[in-house]
Steps between C-alpha positions, in 0.01 A plus 500: 500500500207674340331808641225653290648347188853613578779240482877517536713231337732327516509490875765432622697677227855591426503775236157610383161531657201508266171662602178352365198726524154357441228748439720794600652727239794653675651515852764681696745284700747541786752231590596505869736285704403335827612811689248703301756690293375593154742361237299573189206715411355468154179645353301377205575133511305299241390137488792251452762766558827376644708666771868432524602416856837334421681765703311420820651289777345159564209523740133585551345810343154645467342648194238761592260532203280802482181454295192717455322258739761527773846363578633147546829371634647183356805331638768360277835321558815603317742208477 
């Protein structure tokens, strides 16, 4: 899925989630579970940076991405 040049891959994933930013320098992210619990908060994420999610249980999660233009939520599946 792409929102304003933001992509998450691979999706579904098992260990690492890579964030691709197109035309955006840096973002802040939150990873939340389907109950809305914040599992990870990270500031200053750059293009093509990987996030290790190997410790998460299998299921559906959301990455909330905060950009200067606003925020986006992108769903991903951990296998």
